[in-house]
Chimera marker file (.cmm) of the C-alpha trace (Angstrom):
<marker_set name="trace">
<marker id="1" x="0.121" y="0.198" z="-0.057" r="1" g="1" b="0" radius="0.5"/>
<marker id="2" x="1.642" y="3.418" z="-1.126" r="1" g="1" b="0" radius="0.5"/>
<marker id="3" x="2.335" y="6.164" z="1.693" r="1" g="1" b="0" radius="0.5"/>
<marker id="4" x="-0.556" y="7.978" z="2.334" r="1" g="1" b="0" radius="0.5"/>
<marker id="5" x="-1.167" y="12.125" z="1.844" r="1" g="1" b="0" radius="0.5"/>
<marker id="6" x="-0.108" y="13.840" z="5.067" r="1" g="1" b="0" radius="0.5"/>
<marker id="7" x="-3.363" y="16.086" z="3.969" r="1" g="1" b="0" radius="0.5"/>
<marker id="8" x="-5.280" y="13.579" z="3.604" r="1" g="1" b="0" radius="0.5"/>
<marker id="9" x="-7.992" y="13.713" z="6.305" r="1" g="1" b="0" radius="0.5"/>
<marker id="10" x="-9.238" y="10.050" z="5.857" r="1" g="1" b="0" radius="0.5"/>
<marker id="11" x="-5.411" y="9.111" z="6.208" r="1" g="1" b="0" radius="0.5"/>
<marker id="12" x="-5.310" y="11.001" z="9.419" r="1" g="1" b="0" radius="0.5"/>
<marker id="13" x="-8.260" y="9.558" z="10.984" r="1" g="1" b="0" radius="0.5"/>
<marker id="14" x="-6.849" y="5.742" z="10.492" r="1" g="1" b="0" radius="0.5"/>
<marker id="15" x="-3.794" y="6.906" z="12.604" r="1" g="1" b="0" radius="0.5"/>
<marker id="16" x="-5.776" y="8.675" z="15.207" r="1" g="1" b="0" radius="0.5"/>
<marker id="17" x="-7.960" y="5.551" z="15.209" r="1" g="1" b="0" radius="0.5"/>
<marker id="18" x="-5.345" y="3.304" z="15.147" r="1" g="1" b="0" radius="0.5"/>
<marker id="19" x="-3.465" y="5.488" z="18.194" r="1" g="1" b="0" radius="0.5"/>
<marker id="20" x="-6.526" y="4.920" z="19.727" r="1" g="1" b="0" radius="0.5"/>
<marker id="21" x="-5.543" y="1.346" z="20.605" r="1" g="1" b="0" radius="0.5"/>
<marker id="22" x="-8.177" y="0.421" z="17.078" r="1" g="1" b="0" radius="0.5"/>
<marker id="23" x="-5.317" y="-1.101" z="14.841" r="1" g="1" b="0" radius="0.5"/>
<marker id="24" x="-5.843" y="-3.579" z="12.534" r="1" g="1" b="0" radius="0.5"/>
<marker id="25" x="-9.135" y="-4.303" z="10.656" r="1" g="1" b="0" radius="0.5"/>
<marker id="26" x="-11.043" y="-1.562" z="12.449" r="1" g="1" b="0" radius="0.5"/>
<marker id="27" x="-8.982" y="0.721" z="11.251" r="1" g="1" b="0" radius="0.5"/>
<marker id="28" x="-8.476" y="-0.535" z="8.109" r="1" g="1" b="0" radius="0.5"/>
<marker id="29" x="-12.835" y="-1.403" z="8.176" r="1" g="1" b="0" radius="0.5"/>
<marker id="30" x="-12.930" y="2.405" z="9.094" r="1" g="1" b="0" radius="0.5"/>
<marker id="31" x="-10.372" y="4.072" z="6.455" r="1" g="1" b="0" radius="0.5"/>
<marker id="32" x="-12.538" y="1.876" z="3.874" r="1" g="1" b="0" radius="0.5"/>
<marker id="33" x="-15.619" y="2.608" z="4.500" r="1" g="1" b="0" radius="0.5"/>
<marker id="34" x="-15.255" y="6.205" z="5.118" r="1" g="1" b="0" radius="0.5"/>
<marker id="35" x="-13.350" y="6.167" z="1.972" r="1" g="1" b="0" radius="0.5"/>
<marker id="36" x="-16.241" y="4.433" z="-0.059" r="1" g="1" b="0" radius="0.5"/>
<marker id="37" x="-18.269" y="7.454" z="1.654" r="1" g="1" b="0" radius="0.5"/>
<marker id="38" x="-16.264" y="10.147" z="0.679" r="1" g="1" b="0" radius="0.5"/>
<marker id="39" x="-15.713" y="9.610" z="-2.894" r="1" g="1" b="0" radius="0.5"/>
<marker id="40" x="-19.360" y="8.809" z="-3.128" r="1" g="1" b="0" radius="0.5"/>
<marker id="41" x="-20.183" y="12.751" z="-2.358" r="1" g="1" b="0" radius="0.5"/>
<marker id="42" x="-17.503" y="13.993" z="-4.393" r="1" g="1" b="0" radius="0.5"/>
<marker id="43" x="-18.590" y="11.607" z="-7.306" r="1" g="1" b="0" radius="0.5"/>
<marker id="44" x="-22.734" y="12.458" z="-6.589" r="1" g="1" b="0" radius="0.5"/>
<marker id="45" x="-21.278" y="16.144" z="-6.865" r="1" g="1" b="0" radius="0.5"/>
<marker id="46" x="-19.842" y="15.944" z="-10.078" r="1" g="1" b="0" radius="0.5"/>
<marker id="47" x="-23.334" y="14.451" z="-11.533" r="1" g="1" b="0" radius="0.5"/>
<marker id="48" x="-25.700" y="15.718" z="-10.163" r="1" g="1" b="0" radius="0.5"/>
<marker id="49" x="-23.362" y="19.096" z="-11.680" r="1" g="1" b="0" radius="0.5"/>
<marker id="50" x="-23.733" y="17.529" z="-15.486" r="1" g="1" b="0" radius="0.5"/>
<marker id="51" x="-27.412" y="16.735" z="-14.867" r="1" g="1" b="0" radius="0.5"/>
<marker id="52" x="-28.122" y="20.057" z="-13.583" r="1" g="1" b="0" radius="0.5"/>
<marker id="53" x="-28.742" y="22.482" z="-16.838" r="1" g="1" b="0" radius="0.5"/>
<marker id="54" x="-31.199" y="18.967" z="-17.777" r="1" g="1" b="0" radius="0.5"/>
<marker id="55" x="-33.267" y="19.635" z="-13.964" r="1" g="1" b="0" radius="0.5"/>
<marker id="56" x="-32.610" y="15.674" z="-13.407" r="1" g="1" b="0" radius="0.5"/>
<marker id="57" x="-31.149" y="14.783" z="-10.055" r="1" g="1" b="0" radius="0.5"/>
<marker id="58" x="-29.762" y="11.595" z="-11.017" r="1" g="1" b="0" radius="0.5"/>
<marker id="59" x="-32.305" y="9.114" z="-9.238" r="1" g="1" b="0" radius="0.5"/>
<marker id="60" x="-34.094" y="10.897" z="-11.751" r="1" g="1" b="0" radius="0.5"/>
<marker id="61" x="-32.270" y="9.813" z="-14.374" r="1" g="1" b="0" radius="0.5"/>
<marker id="62" x="-31.698" y="6.824" z="-13.076" r="1" g="1" b="0" radius="0.5"/>
<marker id="63" x="-35.039" y="5.842" z="-13.823" r="1" g="1" b="0" radius="0.5"/>
<marker id="64" x="-35.474" y="7.808" z="-17.583" r="1" g="1" b="0" radius="0.5"/>
<marker id="65" x="-33.105" y="5.865" z="-18.471" r="1" g="1" b="0" radius="0.5"/>
<marker id="66" x="-33.662" y="1.938" z="-17.261" r="1" g="1" b="0" radius="0.5"/>
<marker id="67" x="-37.353" y="3.208" z="-19.202" r="1" g="1" b="0" radius="0.5"/>
<marker id="68" x="-35.540" y="3.683" z="-22.083" r="1" g="1" b="0" radius="0.5"/>
<marker id="69" x="-33.421" y="0.599" z="-22.169" r="1" g="1" b="0" radius="0.5"/>
<marker id="70" x="-36.834" y="-1.094" z="-22.430" r="1" g="1" b="0" radius="0.5"/>
<marker id="71" x="-37.841" y="-2.545" z="-25.533" r="1" g="1" b="0" radius="0.5"/>
<marker id="72" x="-41.462" y="-0.432" z="-25.007" r="1" g="1" b="0" radius="0.5"/>
<marker id="73" x="-40.134" y="1.799" z="-22.778" r="1" g="1" b="0" radius="0.5"/>
<marker id="74" x="-42.479" y="1.449" z="-19.996" r="1" g="1" b="0" radius="0.5"/>
<marker id="75" x="-42.194" y="-1.527" z="-16.584" r="1" g="1" b="0" radius="0.5"/>
<marker id="76" x="-44.203" y="-2.102" z="-13.648" r="1" g="1" b="0" radius="0.5"/>
<marker id="77" x="-43.756" y="0.312" z="-10.279" r="1" g="1" b="0" radius="0.5"/>
<marker id="78" x="-42.436" y="-2.483" z="-8.270" r="1" g="1" b="0" radius="0.5"/>
<marker id="79" x="-40.223" y="-3.592" z="-10.952" r="1" g="1" b="0" radius="0.5"/>
<marker id="80" x="-38.638" y="-0.327" z="-11.468" r="1" g="1" b="0" radius="0.5"/>
<marker id="81" x="-37.941" y="-0.423" z="-7.774" r="1" g="1" b="0" radius="0.5"/>
<marker id="82" x="-36.288" y="-3.743" z="-7.902" r="1" g="1" b="0" radius="0.5"/>
<marker id="83" x="-34.580" y="-3.293" z="-10.385" r="1" g="1" b="0" radius="0.5"/>
<marker id="84" x="-32.502" y="0.457" z="-9.295" r="1" g="1" b="0" radius="0.5"/>
<marker id="85" x="-32.526" y="-1.389" z="-5.903" r="1" g="1" b="0" radius="0.5"/>
<marker id="86" x="-34.717" y="1.414" z="-4.101" r="1" g="1" b="0" radius="0.5"/>
<marker id="87" x="-38.138" y="1.395" z="-1.918" r="1" g="1" b="0" radius="0.5"/>
<marker id="88" x="-41.126" y="2.015" z="-4.315" r="1" g="1" b="0" radius="0.5"/>
<marker id="89" x="-41.925" y="5.322" z="-2.585" r="1" g="1" b="0" radius="0.5"/>
<marker id="90" x="-38.823" y="6.886" z="-4.237" r="1" g="1" b="0" radius="0.5"/>
<marker id="91" x="-40.055" y="5.518" z="-7.165" r="1" g="1" b="0" radius="0.5"/>
<marker id="92" x="-43.369" y="7.367" z="-6.788" r="1" g="1" b="0" radius="0.5"/>
<marker id="93" x="-41.897" y="10.744" z="-5.685" r="1" g="1" b="0" radius="0.5"/>
<marker id="94" x="-39.896" y="10.409" z="-8.784" r="1" g="1" b="0" radius="0.5"/>
<marker id="95" x="-42.300" y="9.348" z="-10.753" r="1" g="1" b="0" radius="0.5"/>
<marker id="96" x="-44.683" y="12.400" z="-9.196" r="1" g="1" b="0" radius="0.5"/>
<marker id="97" x="-41.738" y="14.958" z="-10.519" r="1" g="1" b="0" radius="0.5"/>
<marker id="98" x="-41.145" y="13.388" z="-13.315" r="1" g="1" b="0" radius="0.5"/>
<marker id="99" x="-44.912" y="13.378" z="-14.506" r="1" g="1" b="0" radius="0.5"/>
<marker id="100" x="-45.464" y="17.233" z="-13.725" r="1" g="1" b="0" radius="0.5"/>
<marker id="101" x="-42.380" y="17.871" z="-16.291" r="1" g="1" b="0" radius="0.5"/>
<marker id="102" x="-44.173" y="15.743" z="-18.969" r="1" g="1" b="0" radius="0.5"/>
<marker id="103" x="-41.121" y="13.087" z="-19.314" r="1" g="1" b="0" radius="0.5"/>
<marker id="104" x="-43.275" y="10.244" z="-18.038" r="1" g="1" b="0" radius="0.5"/>
<marker id="105" x="-46.661" y="9.650" z="-17.344" r="1" g="1" b="0" radius="0.5"/>
<marker id="106" x="-48.677" y="6.270" z="-15.403" r="1" g="1" b="0" radius="0.5"/>
<marker id="107" x="-50.645" y="3.981" z="-17.423" r="1" g="1" b="0" radius="0.5"/>
<marker id="108" x="-52.572" y="0.948" z="-16.406" r="1" g="1" b="0" radius="0.5"/>
<marker id="109" x="-51.048" y="-2.442" z="-16.536" r="1" g="1" b="0" radius="0.5"/>
<marker id="110" x="-53.196" y="-4.106" z="-19.683" r="1" g="1" b="0" radius="0.5"/>
<marker id="111" x="-53.995" y="-7.517" z="-18.159" r="1" g="1" b="0" radius="0.5"/>
<marker id="112" x="-53.265" y="-7.042" z="-14.036" r="1" g="1" b="0" radius="0.5"/>
<marker id="113" x="-55.332" y="-4.043" z="-12.887" r="1" g="1" b="0" radius="0.5"/>
<marker id="114" x="-53.324" y="-4.115" z="-9.856" r="1" g="1" b="0" radius="0.5"/>
<marker id="115" x="-50.443" y="-2.941" z="-11.637" r="1" g="1" b="0" radius="0.5"/>
<marker id="116" x="-49.549" y="0.475" z="-13.445" r="1" g="1" b="0" radius="0.5"/>
<marker id="117" x="-46.738" y="0.795" z="-15.564" r="1" g="1" b="0" radius="0.5"/>
<marker id="118" x="-44.584" y="3.723" z="-15.674" r="1" g="1" b="0" radius="0.5"/>
<marker id="119" x="-43.794" y="4.721" z="-19.376" r="1" g="1" b="0" radius="0.5"/>
<marker id="120" x="-41.219" y="7.674" z="-20.649" r="1" g="1" b="0" radius="0.5"/>
<marker id="121" x="-42.458" y="9.284" z="-23.023" r="1" g="1" b="0" radius="0.5"/>
<marker id="122" x="-41.073" y="11.327" z="-26.293" r="1" g="1" b="0" radius="0.5"/>
<marker id="123" x="-39.951" y="14.091" z="-24.450" r="1" g="1" b="0" radius="0.5"/>
<marker id="124" x="-38.652" y="12.424" z="-21.560" r="1" g="1" b="0" radius="0.5"/>
<marker id="125" x="-36.402" y="9.932" z="-24.531" r="1" g="1" b="0" radius="0.5"/>
<marker id="126" x="-35.059" y="13.229" z="-25.724" r="1" g="1" b="0" radius="0.5"/>
<marker id="127" x="-34.185" y="14.677" z="-22.358" r="1" g="1" b="0" radius="0.5"/>
<marker id="128" x="-32.859" y="11.371" z="-21.381" r="1" g="1" b="0" radius="0.5"/>
<marker id="129" x="-30.135" y="10.858" z="-24.514" r="1" g="1" b="0" radius="0.5"/>
<marker id="130" x="-29.061" y="14.678" z="-23.998" r="1" g="1" b="0" radius="0.5"/>
<marker id="131" x="-27.818" y="13.835" z="-20.507" r="1" g="1" b="0" radius="0.5"/>
<marker id="132" x="-26.486" y="10.796" z="-21.503" r="1" g="1" b="0" radius="0.5"/>
<marker id="133" x="-23.883" y="11.997" z="-23.440" r="1" g="1" b="0" radius="0.5"/>
<marker id="134" x="-23.271" y="15.177" z="-20.858" r="1" g="1" b="0" radius="0.5"/>
<marker id="135" x="-23.392" y="12.361" z="-18.059" r="1" g="1" b="0" radius="0.5"/>
<marker id="136" x="-20.502" y="9.613" z="-20.128" r="1" g="1" b="0" radius="0.5"/>
<marker id="137" x="-18.632" y="12.804" z="-19.624" r="1" g="1" b="0" radius="0.5"/>
<marker id="138" x="-18.243" y="12.569" z="-16.178" r="1" g="1" b="0" radius="0.5"/>
<marker id="139" x="-18.194" y="7.969" z="-16.334" r="1" g="1" b="0" radius="0.5"/>
<marker id="140" x="-15.280" y="8.673" z="-19.202" r="1" g="1" b="0" radius="0.5"/>
<marker id="141" x="-12.954" y="10.128" z="-16.340" r="1" g="1" b="0" radius="0.5"/>
<marker id="142" x="-13.824" y="9.353" z="-12.648" r="1" g="1" b="0" radius="0.5"/>
<marker id="143" x="-10.324" y="10.004" z="-11.803" r="1" g="1" b="0" radius="0.5"/>
<marker id="144" x="-8.596" y="6.659" z="-12.610" r="1" g="1" b="0" radius="0.5"/>
<marker id="145" x="-7.478" y="4.397" z="-14.869" r="1" g="1" b="0" radius="0.5"/>
<marker id="146" x="-9.803" y="1.704" z="-16.571" r="1" g="1" b="0" radius="0.5"/>
<marker id="147" x="-7.400" y="-1.211" z="-14.707" r="1" g="1" b="0" radius="0.5"/>
<marker id="148" x="-7.904" y="0.895" z="-10.855" r="1" g="1" b="0" radius="0.5"/>
<marker id="149" x="-11.509" y="0.938" z="-11.834" r="1" g="1" b="0" radius="0.5"/>
<marker id="150" x="-12.477" y="-1.908" z="-12.363" r="1" g="1" b="0" radius="0.5"/>
<marker id="151" x="-10.544" y="-3.118" z="-9.039" r="1" g="1" b="0" radius="0.5"/>
<marker id="152" x="-12.199" y="-0.116" z="-7.105" r="1" g="1" b="0" radius="0.5"/>
<marker id="153" x="-15.495" y="-2.480" z="-8.690" r="1" g="1" b="0" radius="0.5"/>
<marker id="154" x="-14.927" y="-5.651" z="-7.824" r="1" g="1" b="0" radius="0.5"/>
<marker id="155" x="-13.887" y="-4.891" z="-4.116" r="1" g="1" b="0" radius="0.5"/>
<marker id="156" x="-17.012" y="-3.195" z="-3.842" r="1" g="1" b="0" radius="0.5"/>
<marker id="157" x="-18.617" y="-6.048" z="-5.549" r="1" g="1" b="0" radius="0.5"/>
<marker id="158" x="-17.092" y="-8.109" z="-3.317" r="1" g="1" b="0" radius="0.5"/>
<marker id="159" x="-18.384" y="-6.329" z="-0.098" r="1" g="1" b="0" radius="0.5"/>
<marker id="160" x="-22.009" y="-6.257" z="-1.701" r="1" g="1" b="0" radius="0.5"/>
<marker id="161" x="-21.635" y="-9.486" z="-1.783" r="1" g="1" b="0" radius="0.5"/>
<marker id="162" x="-20.687" y="-10.066" z="1.548" r="1" g="1" b="0" radius="0.5"/>
<marker id="163" x="-23.719" y="-7.992" z="2.872" r="1" g="1" b="0" radius="0.5"/>
<marker id="164" x="-26.013" y="-9.207" z="0.460" r="1" g="1" b="0" radius="0.5"/>
<marker id="165" x="-26.845" y="-7.190" z="-2.245" r="1" g="1" b="0" radius="0.5"/>
<marker id="166" x="-27.091" y="-10.096" z="-4.302" r="1" g="1" b="0" radius="0.5"/>
<link id1="1" id2="2" r="1" g="1" b="0" radius="0.2"/>
<link id1="2" id2="3" r="1" g="1" b="0" radius="0.2"/>
<link id1="3" id2="4" r="1" g="1" b="0" radius="0.2"/>
<link id1="4" id2="5" r="1" g="1" b="0" radius="0.2"/>
<link id1="5" id2="6" r="1" g="1" b="0" radius="0.2"/>
<link id1="6" id2="7" r="1" g="1" b="0" radius="0.2"/>
<link id1="7" id2="8" r="1" g="1" b="0" radius="0.2"/>
<link id1="8" id2="9" r="1" g="1" b="0" radius="0.2"/>
<link id1="9" id2="10" r="1" g="1" b="0" radius="0.2"/>
<link id1="10" id2="11" r="1" g="1" b="0" radius="0.2"/>
<link id1="11" id2="12" r="1" g="1" b="0" radius="0.2"/>
<link id1="12" id2="13" r="1" g="1" b="0" radius="0.2"/>
<link id1="13" id2="14" r="1" g="1" b="0" radius="0.2"/>
<link id1="14" id2="15" r="1" g="1" b="0" radius="0.2"/>
<link id1="15" id2="16" r="1" g="1" b="0" radius="0.2"/>
<link id1="16" id2="17" r="1" g="1" b="0" radius="0.2"/>
<link id1="17" id2="18" r="1" g="1" b="0" radius="0.2"/>
<link id1="18" id2="19" r="1" g="1" b="0" radius="0.2"/>
<link id1="19" id2="20" r="1" g="1" b="0" radius="0.2"/>
<link id1="20" id2="21" r="1" g="1" b="0" radius="0.2"/>
<link id1="21" id2="22" r="1" g="1" b="0" radius="0.2"/>
<link id1="22" id2="23" r="1" g="1" b="0" radius="0.2"/>
<link id1="23" id2="24" r="1" g="1" b="0" radius="0.2"/>
<link id1="24" id2="25" r="1" g="1" b="0" radius="0.2"/>
<link id1="25" id2="26" r="1" g="1" b="0" radius="0.2"/>
<link id1="26" id2="27" r="1" g="1" b="0" radius="0.2"/>
<link id1="27" id2="28" r="1" g="1" b="0" radius="0.2"/>
<link id1="28" id2="29" r="1" g="1" b="0" radius="0.2"/>
<link id1="29" id2="30" r="1" g="1" b="0" radius="0.2"/>
<link id1="30" id2="31" r="1" g="1" b="0" radius="0.2"/>
<link id1="31" id2="32" r="1" g="1" b="0" radius="0.2"/>
<link id1="32" id2="33" r="1" g="1" b="0" radius="0.2"/>
<link id1="33" id2="34" r="1" g="1" b="0" radius="0.2"/>
<link id1="34" id2="35" r="1" g="1" b="0" radius="0.2"/>
<link id1="35" id2="36" r="1" g="1" b="0" radius="0.2"/>
<link id1="36" id2="37" r="1" g="1" b="0" radius="0.2"/>
<link id1="37" id2="38" r="1" g="1" b="0" radius="0.2"/>
<link id1="38" id2="39" r="1" g="1" b="0" radius="0.2"/>
<link id1="39" id2="40" r="1" g="1" b="0" radius="0.2"/>
<link id1="40" id2="41" r="1" g="1" b="0" radius="0.2"/>
<link id1="41" id2="42" r="1" g="1" b="0" radius="0.2"/>
<link id1="42" id2="43" r="1" g="1" b="0" radius="0.2"/>
<link id1="43" id2="44" r="1" g="1" b="0" radius="0.2"/>
<link id1="44" id2="45" r="1" g="1" b="0" radius="0.2"/>
<link id1="45" id2="46" r="1" g="1" b="0" radius="0.2"/>
<link id1="46" id2="47" r="1" g="1" b="0" radius="0.2"/>
<link id1="47" id2="48" r="1" g="1" b="0" radius="0.2"/>
<link id1="48" id2="49" r="1" g="1" b="0" radius="0.2"/>
<link id1="49" id2="50" r="1" g="1" b="0" radius="0.2"/>
<link id1="50" id2="51" r="1" g="1" b="0" radius="0.2"/>
<link id1="51" id2="52" r="1" g="1" b="0" radius="0.2"/>
<link id1="52" id2="53" r="1" g="1" b="0" radius="0.2"/>
<link id1="53" id2="54" r="1" g="1" b="0" radius="0.2"/>
<link id1="54" id2="55" r="1" g="1" b="0" radius="0.2"/>
<link id1="55" id2="56" r="1" g="1" b="0" radius="0.2"/>
<link id1="56" id2="57" r="1" g="1" b="0" radius="0.2"/>
<link id1="57" id2="58" r="1" g="1" b="0" radius="0.2"/>
<link id1="58" id2="59" r="1" g="1" b="0" radius="0.2"/>
<link id1="59" id2="60" r="1" g="1" b="0" radius="0.2"/>
<link id1="60" id2="61" r="1" g="1" b="0" radius="0.2"/>
<link id1="61" id2="62" r="1" g="1" b="0" radius="0.2"/>
<link id1="62" id2="63" r="1" g="1" b="0" radius="0.2"/>
<link id1="63" id2="64" r="1" g="1" b="0" radius="0.2"/>
<link id1="64" id2="65" r="1" g="1" b="0" radius="0.2"/>
<link id1="65" id2="66" r="1" g="1" b="0" radius="0.2"/>
<link id1="66" id2="67" r="1" g="1" b="0" radius="0.2"/>
<link id1="67" id2="68" r="1" g="1" b="0" radius="0.2"/>
<link id1="68" id2="69" r="1" g="1" b="0" radius="0.2"/>
<link id1="69" id2="70" r="1" g="1" b="0" radius="0.2"/>
<link id1="70" id2="71" r="1" g="1" b="0" radius="0.2"/>
<link id1="71" id2="72" r="1" g="1" b="0" radius="0.2"/>
<link id1="72" id2="73" r="1" g="1" b="0" radius="0.2"/>
<link id1="73" id2="74" r="1" g="1" b="0" radius="0.2"/>
<link id1="74" id2="75" r="1" g="1" b="0" radius="0.2"/>
<link id1="75" id2="76" r="1" g="1" b="0" radius="0.2"/>
<link id1="76" id2="77" r="1" g="1" b="0" radius="0.2"/>
<link id1="77" id2="78" r="1" g="1" b="0" radius="0.2"/>
<link id1="78" id2="79" r="1" g="1" b="0" radius="0.2"/>
<link id1="79" id2="80" r="1" g="1" b="0" radius="0.2"/>
<link id1="80" id2="81" r="1" g="1" b="0" radius="0.2"/>
<link id1="81" id2="82" r="1" g="1" b="0" radius="0.2"/>
<link id1="82" id2="83" r="1" g="1" b="0" radius="0.2"/>
<link id1="83" id2="84" r="1" g="1" b="0" radius="0.2"/>
<link id1="84" id2="85" r="1" g="1" b="0" radius="0.2"/>
<link id1="85" id2="86" r="1" g="1" b="0" radius="0.2"/>
<link id1="86" id2="87" r="1" g="1" b="0" radius="0.2"/>
<link id1="87" id2="88" r="1" g="1" b="0" radius="0.2"/>
<link id1="88" id2="89" r="1" g="1" b="0" radius="0.2"/>
<link id1="89" id2="90" r="1" g="1" b="0" radius="0.2"/>
<link id1="90" id2="91" r="1" g="1" b="0" radius="0.2"/>
<link id1="91" id2="92" r="1" g="1" b="0" radius="0.2"/>
<link id1="92" id2="93" r="1" g="1" b="0" radius="0.2"/>
<link id1="93" id2="94" r="1" g="1" b="0" radius="0.2"/>
<link id1="94" id2="95" r="1" g="1" b="0" radius="0.2"/>
<link id1="95" id2="96" r="1" g="1" b="0" radius="0.2"/>
<link id1="96" id2="97" r="1" g="1" b="0" radius="0.2"/>
<link id1="97" id2="98" r="1" g="1" b="0" radius="0.2"/>
<link id1="98" id2="99" r="1" g="1" b="0" radius="0.2"/>
<link id1="99" id2="100" r="1" g="1" b="0" radius="0.2"/>
<link id1="100" id2="101" r="1" g="1" b="0" radius="0.2"/>
<link id1="101" id2="102" r="1" g="1" b="0" radius="0.2"/>
<link id1="102" id2="103" r="1" g="1" b="0" radius="0.2"/>
<link id1="103" id2="104" r="1" g="1" b="0" radius="0.2"/>
<link id1="104" id2="105" r="1" g="1" b="0" radius="0.2"/>
<link id1="105" id2="106" r="1" g="1" b="0" radius="0.2"/>
<link id1="106" id2="107" r="1" g="1" b="0" radius="0.2"/>
<link id1="107" id2="108" r="1" g="1" b="0" radius="0.2"/>
<link id1="108" id2="109" r="1" g="1" b="0" radius="0.2"/>
<link id1="109" id2="110" r="1" g="1" b="0" radius="0.2"/>
<link id1="110" id2="111" r="1" g="1" b="0" radius="0.2"/>
<link id1="111" id2="112" r="1" g="1" b="0" radius="0.2"/>
<link id1="112" id2="113" r="1" g="1" b="0" radius="0.2"/>
<link id1="113" id2="114" r="1" g="1" b="0" radius="0.2"/>
<link id1="114" id2="115" r="1" g="1" b="0" radius="0.2"/>
<link id1="115" id2="116" r="1" g="1" b="0" radius="0.2"/>
<link id1="116" id2="117" r="1" g="1" b="0" radius="0.2"/>
<link id1="117" id2="118" r="1" g="1" b="0" radius="0.2"/>
<link id1="118" id2="119" r="1" g="1" b="0" radius="0.2"/>
<link id1="119" id2="120" r="1" g="1" b="0" radius="0.2"/>
<link id1="120" id2="121" r="1" g="1" b="0" radius="0.2"/>
<link id1="121" id2="122" r="1" g="1" b="0" radius="0.2"/>
<link id1="122" id2="123" r="1" g="1" b="0" radius="0.2"/>
<link id1="123" id2="124" r="1" g="1" b="0" radius="0.2"/>
<link id1="124" id2="125" r="1" g="1" b="0" radius="0.2"/>
<link id1="125" id2="126" r="1" g="1" b="0" radius="0.2"/>
<link id1="126" id2="127" r="1" g="1" b="0" radius="0.2"/>
<link id1="127" id2="128" r="1" g="1" b="0" radius="0.2"/>
<link id1="128" id2="129" r="1" g="1" b="0" radius="0.2"/>
<link id1="129" id2="130" r="1" g="1" b="0" radius="0.2"/>
<link id1="130" id2="131" r="1" g="1" b="0" radius="0.2"/>
<link id1="131" id2="132" r="1" g="1" b="0" radius="0.2"/>
<link id1="132" id2="133" r="1" g="1" b="0" radius="0.2"/>
<link id1="133" id2="134" r="1" g="1" b="0" radius="0.2"/>
<link id1="134" id2="135" r="1" g="1" b="0" radius="0.2"/>
<link id1="135" id2="136" r="1" g="1" b="0" radius="0.2"/>
<link id1="136" id2="137" r="1" g="1" b="0" radius="0.2"/>
<link id1="137" id2="138" r="1" g="1" b="0" radius="0.2"/>
<link id1="138" id2="139" r="1" g="1" b="0" radius="0.2"/>
<link id1="139" id2="140" r="1" g="1" b="0" radius="0.2"/>
<link id1="140" id2="141" r="1" g="1" b="0" radius="0.2"/>
<link id1="141" id2="142" r="1" g="1" b="0" radius="0.2"/>
<link id1="142" id2="143" r="1" g="1" b="0" radius="0.2"/>
<link id1="143" id2="144" r="1" g="1" b="0" radius="0.2"/>
<link id1="144" id2="145" r="1" g="1" b="0" radius="0.2"/>
<link id1="145" id2="146" r="1" g="1" b="0" radius="0.2"/>
<link id1="146" id2="147" r="1" g="1" b="0" radius="0.2"/>
<link id1="147" id2="148" r="1" g="1" b="0" radius="0.2"/>
<link id1="148" id2="149" r="1" g="1" b="0" radius="0.2"/>
<link id1="149" id2="150" r="1" g="1" b="0" radius="0.2"/>
<link id1="150" id2="151" r="1" g="1" b="0" radius="0.2"/>
<link id1="151" id2="152" r="1" g="1" b="0" radius="0.2"/>
<link id1="152" id2="153" r="1" g="1" b="0" radius="0.2"/>
<link id1="153" id2="154" r="1" g="1" b="0" radius="0.2"/>
<link id1="154" id2="155" r="1" g="1" b="0" radius="0.2"/>
<link id1="155" id2="156" r="1" g="1" b="0" radius="0.2"/>
<link id1="156" id2="157" r="1" g="1" b="0" radius="0.2"/>
<link id1="157" id2="158" r="1" g="1" b="0" radius="0.2"/>
<link id1="158" id2="159" r="1" g="1" b="0" radius="0.2"/>
<link id1="159" id2="160" r="1" g="1" b="0" radius="0.2"/>
<link id1="160" id2="161" r="1" g="1" b="0" radius="0.2"/>
<link id1="161" id2="162" r="1" g="1" b="0" radius="0.2"/>
<link id1="162" id2="163" r="1" g="1" b="0" radius="0.2"/>
<link id1="163" id2="164" r="1" g="1" b="0" radius="0.2"/>
<link id1="164" id2="165" r="1" g="1" b="0" radius="0.2"/>
<link id1="165" id2="166" r="1" g="1" b="0" radius="0.2"/>
</marker_set>
């Protein structure tokens, strides 16, 4: 492992943890969790800034992108919730906001009266395609080379698997 930068507050926090007697796996775990949380803040800020001109949050973008990827441009709300790995109430809130903007609409399921579909509108499809181009600029340069990015994904996949995410 490379020597930490003396300006890194997370590395300083690890040293404090170790000095307090919580070394080894505890200090390493604290540093990993804190680093992931900070990386999330940094990347989400970049993503939100890229999406701001489109008046989209990342969660609303994800819903539009999911719908645009489907064959018919629509899904049951519960299935959208499952695929996005968020509570159905979060999807419902996003649908409300996107619906007010004319980007999605609710539709009755053709064969199941208990199920409501969410469908992307032509305006929603047009907006998500434009937003995707801008967001891909962020995704293409997250601040690390591809091999490090792939190693990070592998490490996080292990963490997700261990914690029952899939």
